[in-house]
N, C-alpha and C positions, 0 to 999 in steps of 0.2 A: 635139321635145316629145311627150310621151305624153298623149293625150287620152282620158279616160273618157267615152264617149258615152251619154247618158241622155235621157229625155224630161222627167222632173220628179223632185223629191224633196221630201218633206214631213216632218212631225214623226214620224208613225208609218210605219215602213218595214219592208220584207221582207228576206229573206236576201240579195237581190241588192244592196241598198244596203250592208248590213253587210259583204258580201264586198268591196265597193269600199273601204270604210273600212279594212279589214284590209290590202288590197292597197296602199293609199296608204302605210300605215305601213311596209310591207316595202320599198316603193320609197324611202321616206325612209331606211330602214336601209341600203339599197344606194347611196344618193346619186343617185337617178334622179329627174328632174323630171317633173311631171305637172300636169294641170288637169282639173277636173270640168266637163263641158260639158252644158248643159241646153237642150233644143230647145223645150219648152213655155213659155208665159208663166205664171209662177208669182208672183202678187202678194206672197206672204209667203215668198219664197225665202230671204231672208237671216235671217229669224227661225228658219227650219228649219236653216240653216247654223250659226247660233250654238248651236242645240240639240245639234248633232252635232259641235261644236268644230272646224268647218271655217273657215278664214280667207277673207275676201272675195277676196283676190288669187288664191286657189286655184280660184275658182268663176267660170265664164263662161256667161252666158245669152244666147241668140240675140237676144231682144227688147230686153234691156238694151243690148246692143251697138248695135242699130239706132237706139236713142234717144240713147245717151250718146256714141257716136263711137269712132273708131279707137284712141285712147289706152286705152280700157277693155280692149281685148284684152291689153295688156301688164300693166296694173296691177290689173285687176278693179275692183270698186266702191271708189271712194276715200272717199266720205262716206256713211254710213248715217244716216237720219233717222227720226223717228217716223212711222209710217204715218198717213195721213189718215183722216178720218171719211167714210163713204159719203154721197154726196149723191144723192138720188133724186127724179126728176120723175115725178109721177103725174097722169094725165088725169082728166077729170070722171067717167069710168066706174070710177075707182079701179084703172086698169091702169098698170103700170109702163111708162114710155116711155123713160126715160134714167137711167143710173146712172153716177156718177163717183166715182173714188177716187184716192188718190195712194199709191204703194208706198214702202217704205223705201229704195228705190234712186232716188227722185225722178222716177218716171214717173207722169204723170197718165193714167189709162186711162178712156176714155169708152165705155160700152156702150149702143148704141141698140137698142130693143126693137120687136118686131112681134108682133101678135096674129093667130092664124089657126087653121085646123083641125089636128087631131092627125094628122100624116102616118104615125105609127107605130101608131096604133090607130084605124082608120076608124070603129069602132063608138062611139068616145068623142065625144059631142056637145059637150063642154066645150072652148071655144077655148083654145089654148095660147099663152103668152107666151114668146118666145125672142129671143136676140140675132140681129140681122141685119147689124150693122156695128159695128166696134170701131176707135177712134182712140187712138193713143198720142202723148202730148206730153212734151217735156222741161219739167219743172215750173220749173226755174230760168230758162229762156229764154222759155217760153211757146210755143216752136216745135212745130208738128205734124210728127212724124217718120214715122209709120206709119199706114196705114188699110187695113183688110181687111174682107171680107164673110164671114159665117158662114152657110153653106148648110145648111138642115135636110134632109138626105138621108134618104129612107125606109129605106135599108139601112145607110148608114154613120153616120147621125145627124149630129152637128155637124161640118161640113167647112169648113176655112178655104180661101177662094178669093179671087182677084183682089186681090193684095197690092200696095199702093202704098208706095214708100219716097220720102220727100220730102227733097231736098237731101242725097242719099246720094252722097258723093264729088262734090258739085256737080251731081248729076243727079237727075231724077225717074225712078226705076226701077220697073218693073212685073213681077210674077211671077204667072202664072196659078194656080199651086199651090204647096204647101209644098215639093215636091221641088226646084224650081228655087231657092227661097230657101235651103233647107238646103245645096244645093251651093255657092251663093254664100258662105254663112257658113263652110263648111269650107275653101273656098279662101282666105278672109280669114284664118282661123286659121293655115293652112299658111304663108301669106306673112308673117304677123306674127312667127312663130317660126323663120324661116329655111329654110323648104321642106324640113325633115327631120322629117316628122310620122309618128307611129305612132298610128293610130286604134284604140283598144281599145273594141270595141262591146259594151256591156252590155245596152242596150235597143235592139234593132235595127229595130223596125217602121218607124221613120221615117228610118232612116239606112243600112241595109245596101245596098239597091239603089242609092242615090245614090252611095255610096262605092265600091261594087264594080263597077258597070256600066261606069264610065269612070274609071279610077284617076287620082287626082291624081299628077302626076309625082313620083317618088322617095318617095312615101308608102308606108307599110306598114299592113296591116290585120290586127288580132288579134281574133278572135271568141271571146267568152266564152260557154260553155254552162253555164247555171246550173241547169237542170232536165233531166229525162229528155228526150233528143232524139227519142224515139219516142212516138207516141200508142199504137201497138201493133205487134207483130211477128206478127200472126196468120198472115199469108202471108210466109214467109221470103224469097221472091223480091221481094216488093213491100211493104216496110215502110211504115207510115203515119207520116209525120213529125209531130212537135209543130209546130203552126202558127208558134210563135215562132222556130223554127230552119229552117223549110222553105226559105226563100230561100238561106240559107247552104249548106245541105246539097245543094241543087240546083246550086250554083255554087262547089263546093269549090275549084276551081282559081283562084278570084278572091281567096282569102284567103292570107295568109302563114303564119298559125298559128291553130289552134283549141285553146283551153284548156279542159280539163275539170277538175272539182274532185277527181276520184278516178281511180285507175288502172283500176278496174273499168269505168268509163264510157269511158275511152280505148279499152280493149279491145273494148267493145261497138260503138263507132263504127267501129273498124277491121274489124269483121265486114262492114260494107257498103262500106268504103273501104280495102281491104287495101293499096293503094299509097300511103296517106297517112301511113305510120308516122313520117316525119320532120316532118310538119306538125302532128299531133295530140299535144299535150303535157298531162300531168297536173300541175297545181299546186294545192295546197290553198287554199281560200278562207277558212280559219280555222286557228288554231293555238294554241300554248301558248308561254308565256314561255321564254326560253332557260335560265332557272334555275327549275325547278319546285320547289314547296314539298315538304318531306318529309312522308311519310304515316306515321301511327302505326297499325300493323296490329293493335295490341291494342285499339283502340277498338271497342266494340260498337255495335250499332244502338240508336237511342233507344227509349224506351218512353213513348208509343206510337211505332211506326215512322213515320218521316217521309219521304213521297214528294213529289217535285216534278215539274212539267212546265213548260215555257216555250216559247211559240210564238205566232204569229198565230192568233187564234181564227177560222180559216177552215175551209171545208167539207173541204178536202183534208187537214187535220190530224186530223180525226176525234177531237177531244178528248172527245166524248161517250162514245166507247168506253172511254177511260181511266176516266172517271167511273163508268160502269157496272161495269167490272172491279173497281175499288177498292171500290165499294159491295158487290159480290158477295163479295169477299174478307172484308170486314168483317162483313156480315150472315150469310153462310152458313158461313164458316169461322171466325168468331169472332176474327179478327186485329184487334188494337187499332192503328189507323192514323190518320195525318193526311196529307191530300193537298192541296197548295197549287198553284193554277193561275195562272201568270204570263202576261200577254199581253192584247191587246185585238184586236177584230175584229168582223165582222158576225155571228158566231155566238154572241156573248156571251149574249144573252137566252135562246137555245135551250139553251145549256149550263147556265145558271142554273136553267132549268126541269127539266132532267134531274136536277140535284142535288136539287131540291125533290121531284121524283117519287120519288127513291130514299130520301127521308127522311134525306139525308146532310149536311144543313146544319151539323151539329155537328162534322164532321170533314173535309169537303171545302169549300175556300174559294177564291173568285175573288180574286186579289191585284192584278189590274190590271197595267199596263205598268211595267216596272222597267228602269232603265239601270245597275243596280248588281248584276247577277247574279253577278259574280265573288265578291262578298262575301256573297251570299245562299246560294249553293250549299253551302258548308260546314256550314250548319245542317241539312242533310238527309242521308238515308241512301242514297237511290237516285233515279234519274231515269227517268221513264216517257215514252215517246213512242208514239203510235198513228197516226203519219203513214203513209200508204200508199206514199209516195215522197219521197225527199230527194236532191237533187243532191249535197249534201255532208252537211248536218246540223251546222250551226254549234253548235247547243245541245248536240249529242252530244259534240263535242270539248271544249266548255266544261265540261260535267258530268264527263267523264272526267278532265280536268285537275284538277278539284276533288275527285278520288278518289271519284266517285259511279259505281257500276255502272249500266249502262243496260239497261232492259227495253223491247224494241220488237219490231216485226215484221221478218221477214227480207225486207226490201224493198230494191229497187235505188234508189240506188247507195250513198248515205252509210252506211246501217245496215250493209250488207254489208262495207264497207271499214273502218269504225271500230269496230264491235262484233264481237268474237270470241266466239262462243257458248261459254259456260261458263268463259271466261277473264277477260273484263272486263265481262261482261253476258250477256244472254240474248236470242237471236233466236227468235221464234216464227213458225210458218207463218201465211200470210195467204190468205183467200179474199175477194175484193173484194165479192162479192154476198151474203155470208153473215155478217151481223152477230153472230148467236149464236155461230158458230164463232170469230169474231175476239175477242169478249169472253172466251170460255172460254180462248183461247190466251194472252191477256194475264194472266188469273188464273193459269194454269199457269206462265207466266214469273215471276210474282211469288212463287209457291210455290217454284219452283226457287231463286230468290234467297234465300228464307228458310231453305232447307235447305243452302245452300252454305257454304263456309268464307269468311265475310264479310271477315275480315282479309286473306286471300290475294287476294280479288277487288279490294280497295282497292289493294293493292300492284301488282296486274297493271294497273290503270288507268294507272298512271304509266309502266310499261314500254311500254304500247300507244301512248302519245302521243309517244314520243321522236322519231320521224321527222317530227313536225309542229311542231317547235320553230321559232321565228320566224326564226332565222338561216338555217335550211335553206331555208325558203320564200323568203326574201329573195335567197338565192343562185340559186334557180331562176328568179326573175324577172329578175335581172341577166343570167344566161346567155341566157335567151330573147331579151330586148330587144336585147342587144348583138350577138346573132348575126343579127338581121334585116337 
């Protein structure tokens, strides 16, 4: 069985989750089995699964297994129910002391609270209320199955410790930390599916050392690199690794395959690991349908010109630069434009303020999250991205497939792989610490777009995505997994 290893998954997700959704479809196309594995306790997990059209039998959660039993590993959740209402116990000082709820998987979780000093901010004189013990019950039987402590660590914050499993295989089991519990779970998964497991690590912080340090017999490990593996290469002899991939990069011999989203990143990893050529494989994390729609090269840009961007509204996406560039194009160059921003995230309010400060509310609009971008892209003329780094750039490939030229920074790795400057879009230089330079460069990229042969650009977008057709990617996954 092929297991996609994660911590959690919710309604609003990043490119990592969408990469997994795409991979699952390609494994379906190749006839390869898989399960999504989640290590965190997620009370609304199945609501999120329904949102992303995942079936309950495809999804296995550590804590649901511990409560629901061994059959769950083979069948997934058999019966989903309406989630319960939260029951809260408050003491005479109006302090929360206990909270209970029932998940849609039938798990009653009881959180016990404690009040004490703020360990993370000694100057804060206000006492903090936090969890100190959690119990999980099977709602149908009333049996308590799990109890653990939550330690408020000054450095690591909430840490799960001292985990008790009641009547687990007829025994009372105890794990000092999550590492031992995770190992137990992985071994159970391996046994349930015949001891021929391939662990595909997408979120490795709570899994990589557990799986790699002491390999489960006959298991295989595939590590997915979703972002730049480097924090920097200021010193060529001693590159600084991205924290998310540090353990894997320091134990490269313990994995069977490392999958990057682009050929360029594969080449960059081989700079530091020149002997790993047979282990590092490039497989796209997004693609286009095997039969792409035809493009009418005679179609002109709209009036006003319609630009779109779509991404998480996060700091690393720098959407504010796109806003300022479009406003500058409109106000200083007199270009009649519409710019729609799709996505949600913690920078939403800041971006709204940038739009307001630029007096651009009449032509720059926040559109919120959309799950239907395939049908939205054709309403626009070009795609703008101001991300400083993309492991792949799922929205780039989606936009190109919809015949939208892409204007973005010449950033590693997705932009450099997917956007060919002057052919299907425009790549502009980037200076990370110089916002004025970056804004000016995006304006220049947009001006280059306006001066180009737009019909030819649209035709070229289709040529540029031919190697990313679904059946090509499905064949790459089939070849990799069958060769392990």
